[in-house]
N, C-alpha and C positions, 0 to 999 in steps of 0.2 A: 885624203880625201876632201878634208873640210879644205885646203889650200887648192885641189883642183875645181873646187866648185865656186870656190872665191875668183878662182882666176876667170873662169868663165863667167862672173858677173851673176853668179845665183847667190853669195853671200851665205853664212852659214848663221843661225841665227839661233842661240838656245831660250825660247821663248817660257818664260813663266806660264803653268798651265793651272796650277792649284797650289793653295798653302794649308795646310793643316796642322792645326794647331789641339795640345791636350793640356789641360792644368785643373787643379784642383779647386775646390767653392771656397773652400777656407784653409789652404796650411799658406803658413807666411811666405816659402817659398815661392809661392805664383803669385804673390800679392802684385810684383812688376807688370808679370803678364793680362791679370787681371785690370792695371790699372793702363796698360797699352789700350786694350781692347775697350773700354771706357769712352778713354777721351780718341783715339784714333781709328777706331773700324769704320763710322761713319765715313770720314773724310776719306779713307783707304779704298771701300767701298765703290765711293761715288767717280772716286781719279779712274776705278778699276771695275764698272759695269758687269763686265763678263767673266772675272775671274772670279772662281768659286774659291769663298775662304769656307771653310770646316773648321767650327769649335767645338771641341770635346769636352766636358765638365766630369772629371771621374774623382771618386774618392782616394784620398792617399796618393794621389801620382805626382812624380816629378814633371813641371813643365817643360814642353817639349815644343817644337816647330818642323814641319817636314815639308820643304818646297820641291812640286814634281813639275818638274822640264820638260820640253818638246822631245822625243826621241827615250822616252820614261825612263829618264836622268832622274833620281829623285836623290836629295839632298837631305839631313837631319839634321838642327841644329839645337842648342842649348844643350 
């Protein structure tokens, strides 16, 4: 199906629709995620103003990142 669409000149693009980040406010395991958000969030949001970036802080959770793409494809990272 994707090959057929591409051959007709339509192309298929998995556009990123949303990023969700879960992290703990205090745990050492989430420190890298907290650092990333503190240092890169503004830059990332300025470069992608229409992209929802959802950040959820919860006690005692392991850091996780979900990326939702067009056509309801969702992938979990971390």
